[in-house]
N, C-alpha and C positions, 0 to 999 in steps of 0.2 A: 211731717206726715209719716205715719207708719207704712212700712213696705206693703203690708197686706191691704192697705187702703189705696194703693197706687194702681195705675193702669197696667203696670208690669206684672202684678201678682198673678193674674189669671190669663195672661197671654198664651195663646195656643200656637200661633204662627205669625209670621211677619205682617201679614195683611191685617192683623188686629191692631197694629200700631200705625202711626202716620209720621210723615216728615223724616227728620234725621234718625229718629229711633227705629223707624221701619227699615231704613237703609242699613243701619248697624245690625239689627236682628237678622236681616236677610244675609248679610255677610257671614254671620255666625252659622246660619243654616247651610251656607255653601261650604264652609271650612272643612267639616269632616270628609265629605265626598271629594273635595278638591285635594286634600291630603292623600286620600286613598288612590285617586287616579294619577297623581304625581308619582306615587310609589310604583304603580303599574307601568307608567311610562319609563321610569328609570330602570325597571327590570329589563326592558327591551333596548333602551338607548345606551346605558352604561357598558354592556358587553361589547358594543361596536367600537366605542372610543376609548374605554378604559378597562380592557379585559383583565390586566394584571391586578389593578387596584380593586376591581369588582370581585375577583376570585379571593383576594385576601380579606376583603370586607365580608364575603359570604362565610368564610371559615370562622372569622371572629364572631359574626352574628350567630352562627350555629352553636359555637361554644357558649356564647352568652345565653342562648335559649336552653341549652343543655343544663347550665347551672340554674337558670330560672325555673325550669321544669322540676329539678331536684328540690328547689326551695318550696315550690307550690305543692310538691308531693308530701313534704313534711306537714304542711297545712292540712292536706287531705287526710293524712294518717291521724293527725291530732283530732280532727273533727269526727272521724270514724270512731275513734276510741270514746270520745265524749258522747256521741249520739247513741252508740251501742250501750254505753253505761246508763245514760238517761232513760232509755226505754225500760230498763230493768228496775228503776227506782220506784218505790211506792210513794208517789207524790201526794196522795191523800194523807198519808201518815206524816209527811213533812209539814203539811199545812196545819197539823194539830198544834204547832207552836205559834200560830198566827191567828189573829182575828180577821176573818174573811167573809163572814156571813152577810156582810153588807154589800158585797160585790155582786154585780149582775153581769151576764155575758149576752151581748147582742150578736147574733150570727146572721150576717147578710148572705143570702144564697140567690144570686141573680140567675135567671134562666130565660132562654128564648124559646126554642122549639124542641128541647130535650125531652126524652120520654119520662113517664112516671117512674119507671124502674130505675133510671139513673138517679133521680131525685130521692127515691125511697132508700137507696143504698146509703147515701150520705146522711139522711135523716135518721136512719136506724143506728148508724154509728154514733151520732150525737145522743140518741136516746139511751144507748148502752154505756154512756159516759158515767164515771163514778163521781158525778157532781150533782148537787141538788137541782133537780129539774125545775123547781119553782123559781130558781134564779137564772134560768135559761130563757132567752127571748129569741125565737127563730123568726126570721123575716124572709118570706119567699117573694123575691122581687121579680115579677113578671113584666113582660112588655106588651103594650097594646098592639103593636105592629105584628106580634106573633100570631094574633088571631085566635081561632077556636082551639087550636092545639094547646096553647098555654092555658087557656081558660079551663079546659077539661082536666089538665094536670093539676091546676090549682084546686079545683073542686075535689078531686080524688085525695089530694094532700090534706085539705081541710077536713074532709070526712074521716080520715084515718088518724090524724095527728092533733086535732083541735084541743083535746084534753090531755095531751102527753107532756106538754111543756108549760112553763109558767105563763107564757104568752106565745101565740102563733099568729103572726100578722102576714096577710097576703096583700101586696101592693101591685098596682098596675101602672107602670110608667107610661104616661101619655106620649103619643108619637108627635113628631114635628113641632116640638117646643122651640121657640126662637133661641138662637145662640147655643143650641145643643148639637152634638154629634151622636148619632145612634151608636150605642155601645155600652160596655160595662160601667164606665165611669158615670155617665148621666143616669143610668138605671139605679146604681147603688147610692148615688147622691140623693136622688128622689126618695129611695127607700129609707135612708137614714133620717131625712127630714120628717117623713111620715111616722117613723118610729118615735121620734121626739114628740111629735104632736099627739099621736094617738095612744102612746103608752107611757113614756117617761114623764111627760108633763101631767098627764091625768093621774098617774100613780104617785106623783111627787117624788120620783127617784132622782137623786142628785146626779148630775152628769159625771162628776168625778168618781162616782162609784160604779161606773159602767165601762166595761171593756168591750169594744166592738171589733169583731173579726169579719173581714171581707173575704169570703171563700168563693171558689168556683162551685158550680152545682154538683160536680162530680167528686168533690173533696170528701174524703173519708178520714176520720180521726180515730186515734187509739183511745181506749177507755180512760186513760189518765191525762189526755191532752189538756183539758181545761184546768185540771189541778196544776199541771206543769206551768201553764200560762199564768194562772193566778199567783203561783209562787214567784215567778219571774217579775210579775207586776209589783208584788209586795216587797221584794228584795232589791228592786232597782232604786237608785238614789232619787231620781225625779221621774216617776212613772208618767206624769202628765206631760212630759216633754220627751217621750220615748215611744217608738214603735217596736213591736216584737215579731221576729221573723223565724218561722220554723223552716225545716229543710224539706223541700218538695220532692217526693218520689212519684214518678209517673208509671206506676206498676199495678194499678187496680186490675187491668186487663192484659197484663204483660204477656201471658201465654196464648192469648188470642190473636196477637198481632205478629208482624214479621220482624226479621232480624234488624232491618234498617230502622224501623220504628223503635225497637228496643234500645239500640245503640244511641239513637238520637235522644231518647228520654233519659238514658243513663248519663249521657254527656252533660245535659243541663243540670241534673241532680248533683253530679260530681263538682261542677263549677260552683254551684251554690254552697256545697259543703266547704270548698276552699274559701269562698267569700265569708263564711261564718267565722273564720279564723282571722279575718281582717276587719274588726268592728269599726275601725276608724274610717273605712271606705265602704262599709256595708250600707246598702239602701234597700228599701222594701221591694219585694218582687212577688207577683202572683198573690197567693193567700198571705195575709198579714193581719196584725192586730194593733190597736192603739186605744188610748183613752177617748171616750166619747166627748169629754169636755174639750180636749184639744181639737178633735175633729169638728166639733161645733164652732169653735173659735176660728178655725180655718175656712169654714164655709163648705165643708165636705169635699169630695173628689171633684176634680175639674171635669166639666161636661163637654169640652170642646177639643178633645184630643184622644189618642189611642192608648198610650201607655200611662193610664191613670194610676196604676199600682206603684210605679216608681215616682211619678210626679207628685203624689201626695207627700212623699218624704221631702222633696225639694220645696214644695209649698210651705211645709212646716219649718224647714231649715231657714228659709228667708223670712217668714213671718215672725219667727222667734229669734232673728238676728244671729243665726248659727248655733243657737242653744237648743239643738235637737239631735237625737241619735237613734240608732237602731240596735237593739239588744238581740244577739243571736241566741235562739232557744236551744239549738243543738238537739232538736226533737223532731221526729218526722210527721208529715202529713202525706196522704196518698191521693193521687189523682190518676186520670186515665191517660195512657199512651195513645198516640194517634191510631185510629182503627177505622177503616172504611170497608164497604162491601167488596172492593177489589184491591189487588196489590197496587196498581198504578194510581188509583184514587187515593190510597193511603200515602203513597210517595208524594203526590201533589199536595195533600193536606199538610204533610210534614214540612214541605218547603214553605207553604203559606204561613204556618205557625212560626217557623224560625224567622221568616221575614217580618212578621208582626212583632216578635220579640226584638229583632234587630232595629225595628222602627223606634225603639227607645232612644235612638240617636236624636230624636226630636227634642230630648231634654238638654242636649248640649247648648243650643242657642239660648234656651231659658236660663240655664245655669250661668252662662257667660254674661247675659244681660243682667241677671240678678247680682252678680259680682260687681258689675259696673255701677248699678243703681243703689245697692244697699251698702252704705259706708260703714255700717256697724259690725259687719262680719270681719274678723281678723284677716289682715293681709296674708299672713303665712298660710292660713287655712284656705284662702282663695287660690293661692298659687299651687299649693299641694293638690287640692281637689281638681283644679283645672287640668293639671298634668295627668293625674290618675284617670280622669274621665276620658281624655283624648287617647291616652295609652290603651284603655280598655276597648274602645271602639275601633281603633286602628289595629290592635292586636287581633281582634275577632275577624276583621275583614282581610288582613294581609299576611299574618305570620305564616300560616300554613302554605300559602302560595310562595312566599319567599323561600322557605325552607325546602319545599319539595320541587320547585321548578327553577329557581334562579341559577343553580349550578349547571343545569342542562342548557339554559339560555346562554350562559357564558361559553360553553363548548360549541353550541350551534352558531353563535354570532361573533365569537372571539377572533375569528380569522385564522389563516394558515400559520402565521408566525406564533401565535399564542398556543395553538393546538399541537405544536411540535415541542413545547416546553415540558419540563418535569412537573411544573405546577399544574399544567393542564391534565397530565396523566394522573396525578395524585388527588386532584380536586374531588372527583366523584367517589374515590375510595375513602377520603377523609370524611366527606359528607355522609357517605353510607355508614361508616363506623359510628359517627355521632348520632345519626338517626337510630341505629341499632341500640345504642346505649339508652337513648330516650325511650325505647320500647319497654325498658324496665318500669318506667312510670306507668305504662299501659297495663302491665301485669298487676301493679298495685291497684289501679283503677278497677280492673276486672275482678280482683279479689274482693274489694270493698262492695262493688255492685253485686257480687255473688252473695255476700253476707246479708243483703237486704232483699233478696229475691222472695217473692211470695211462693207458697207451695205450689208445685205443679198439680193440675187436677188429677192426673193419673200417677203421680210420683215422678221424681226427677231421676230417670235412669241414665245409663252410661251414654246413650245417644244424645239426650238433651244436654247433659253436662259437656260432652265433646263439642257440640254446636255452640254452646254458650262461650266456651273458652276460645274456640277458633274464630268466632265472629269479631273478637276485639282486634284482630290483625287487619280488619277493614278500616279501622279508625283513621289512620293517616290519610287515606283517600276520602273517606266519608266526611271528614271534618271540613273539607272544601265545600261539599254539598250542604252540610248543615251549619256551617260557620261562615266561610268566606263569601260564597256567591249570594246568599240572601242578605248578608250584611252590605255587600257592594251594591246590591239592588236597592236596598232601603236608603243608603247614603246618597246614591245617585238620584233617586226620586226626590229626596229632600233638597239636594243641590239645585235641581231644576224646578223646584216648587211644585212637583207633582205629588201633592199630599195624599197620604193613605187614609182610608176610613178603617173602622174597626171590623175585623173579620172574626166571626165566631167559629171556633173549632168544632166541627160536627162530632157528636157523641154517638157512636154505634156500639151497642152492647150485645155481647154474646153470653150465653149461659156459661157461667164459670164459678167455681167455688174458691177461687184464689183469694177473694177478699174476705171471705167469711172467717177465716182463721185469725185475721187481724182485729176484727171487731168483737170477737167472742170473748 
């Protein structure tokens, strides 16, 4: 029996299984949080009983992370060069060497209670694309549970855009369908199925000639985005076994929000840029694209979980026995940074969004169970990916805490004998020097982030520039708030079986001209 026909293929949580498998899956759910809390416990316990060994370990660990930061900074620099270069390329001209007129683009735009203005901004950017609009199929995926607000937005969109694209389809995802979790995954899965029935099948469009992109409603694309995506699709060795991942930049409304939101958004973008340089470990995140044929074979996105954007990669990976990959496009797309009517509401939303992304840890038990049950995936690949996935989630939750706090814990709890030693005196000095050197990586991050800034509505003067550069010195502390704490929160919830539902990031739009320069 093929893996995609097994009960393990669409599992969302341990309760979807029974017997021994349920017990094993539950252990896998516990493991990431258990590992994190063991680390937290060791941070307090080891200084009491092993202060000298703990101090040496911390120095070695800090040096290791200094070298690793330098290593990842090279990735970041390489991707910045590629992305900056790719934005300047005339992708339409590159496509002159290919036959691509047979290719269609399906663009899924799920929305809940977002305003017409938010949807219009993204639709206008698609409309301004240098691609044949007859080959563009836009699907506005609304939710029945959103009520009149979504209905009114749909009516306005249909009125303005019904003749602008090859096809404009508005779907209404029914509420309370059995086996579904309310959220993006169930919505776009329904929208994709309706697209197949109402457009592709009726027009007799072959699925292998269709590239489907799952975007957020606030996604804005550059004029050459679909040309770049088409070029990548045509030049990839096996496009039907490949997803395509752009670099997300959350700066549509960057100058309307606060410093913490800007840094949080930049932090995610920079991490994704680094990941683009590691294609062997790259998975889909947020907005992504793939062949409709592959998507149809997979049964669309999972409807019973939160992190559908990443799970679709793992669904494909196991369904095709490890023969699936993600191609980094090294090309930007633009979305909104967190913005709410008040400062503290924005901060609360940042935390919730980071926790939702950290809830991607729900993929760990799915991956481990898949490795156990699918015997066709190479053993070497299983071991490598298992280590990298655990490393990724442990790093996100614990590294900043270990680096910033562990040295002080040793001084506080190490006892009088240890605190009278030369090692005790030099520990904070060495740790401080290592952290200072690491700050060089922050300067590179700040420079790259600066390069992708949208124009300031009134011009970027000396005051705005000064604030922009100074704000990056908050990162060592802020990374605990946007990295460690929400990750520990998510892993702890999974460990105790307190499963999260899908939280829709509120979109609050102010008048701003920052986006207009990108889509013109």
